[in-house]
N, C-alpha and C positions, 0 to 999 in steps of 0.2 A: 744735674749734679746736686748732691746733697747739701743742705745748709750746715751740716756738721763738718767742721774743718778737718776733723780727724777720721772721717769716713773713708773707706776703701781699704785696699790690700797692700798699698805701698809700704815698704819696710819702715819708713820714718813715721807713718801714721800710727803704727803700733807703739813706737817709742813715745810719741806725743800722748796717746791714750793712757799709757802706763805712768807717765810723768806726774809727779805731785806738784801741780802748778800753784796750789795754794801756799806752798812753801817758798815760792819765788816772789819777787817784787811785782810780777804781773798779776798775781792772785789767781783764784780759781777761774777756769776757762769760761764758766757761765757768766762771769762778770765782765768779760772782755767786750770792747766796743765792736760795732759792726765792721768798722774799718780794719781793726786788727784781725778779726775773724776772716774777712775777705782776703787780707794780705797773707795770712797763714795758709788759707786754701790755695792761693796762687803759688806760693813757694813749694808746698807739698806736692802739687801736681805738675811742676816744671821739671823737665829732664836736665836743665842747666843748673849748675851749682848756684844756689841762692842763699844769702845770709840776710835776714831781716833784723834790723836794729830798731827797737820800738821805744818811743818816749824820750824824754830829756836825758834819761840815764842810759839810753842805747842798749836796751835789754835784748839778748840774742835769741833768735829762733832761726833754724836752718833746715834745709832739706837733706835727703839722703845723698844726693850728688855732691853737695858741699862737704858732707861728712866723708865721703869716699875720696874726694880730691884732697882735702886737708889732712885727713887721717888722724890728726892730733886733737880733734874736738870730740867731746863725748856728751852724754846726757847731763853731766854736772854743770855744763855751760848754759844749758837751756834756761831761759828766763833770767839769766844773770847779766850784769853790766859787762860790755865788751872790754872796758878799761881794766876790769878786774882780771879777766882770764887771758887777755892778749896784751898785757902791759908792755911786752917787748916790742910790739908793733904800734903802740899808741901814738908816738910822736910822728910817725910816717902817715898814719891814716886819719888822725884827728882833723886835719884841715879839710879832707874830703868829706868826712862825716858832717862837719860844720857847714860846708857849702851845700850839701844835700838838704840838711835841716833848714837851711835858709831858702830852699825852693829851687836850687840849681841842680841840673844833671851834669855830671862830670865823669870822665873815664881816664884811666891811665894804664900804661903798660909797665910791668915790672919784669925785668929779664931773669930774675932768679929769686923766687920766694922760697924760704926754707920750710918744707913740710915734712912731717914724720909719718910715714906709712910703711906698713909691713916691717915694723921694727927698725927702720933706718931713716935717717934724715937725708933729704935730697933737695936740690935747687930746681925749681920748676918755673918756667916762664909763664906769666899770667897776664891777661888783660882783665881789668876790673871796671865795672860801670856802677857808679853810685847815683841812685835816683831817689828823689823825694817821694814819699807816700803821703798824699793829701787826705786828711780826714774831711775837710771842707776847705775849698780855696779861700784864702791863701794859707790856711793852717796845715802845717806839716806834722804828721804824727810819728813818722819814722823814716828810715832809710832802707832801700832795697839795694843790695849789692849782688850783682850778677857777675859770675866769674867764668872766664873761658881759659882753659889750659891750652896754650899755643902748641905744645908738643904732642897733644893728643890728636892723632890723625883721623880717627873715626870713633863713632859712638855706637855701641850695640843697641839695637832696638829692645826696649823693655816695655812690653804691653802690660798695663794695669787697668783695672776698672773699679768703679764705685760699687760697693756692695750694698 
């Protein structure tokens, strides 16, 4: 596997390559820590919806599966604080973010998260897992949120490779 976290042909890698990271609080990707680069590599190569929140400001990075599931997230949220773009969900999720930033893994089930996709808003049952990303124990650099859509019976196989 390449050391370049944006290598490969997955749809979101092109979005990450084209994004102006220097215009975000994360800064240009060549300045990112090894922990952040490995975490980005992990989410981009996962078929499960993943949202990575990095640093004390919980700056957002997410994969294509997360984008497809949530539908209402776009490139403008990349590298931006989650509190800024998802303020309507802040009160619900902030305690889970705090627990993960304190080194705890916690999950929850939500019977109906409002997502907007294909131009309409729908309620989707989700299971969410919030896990700490350690830069060095016991230092937590961010939170990995893995999402499972309970109503999704099957997942199509999507083969991708590193180029």
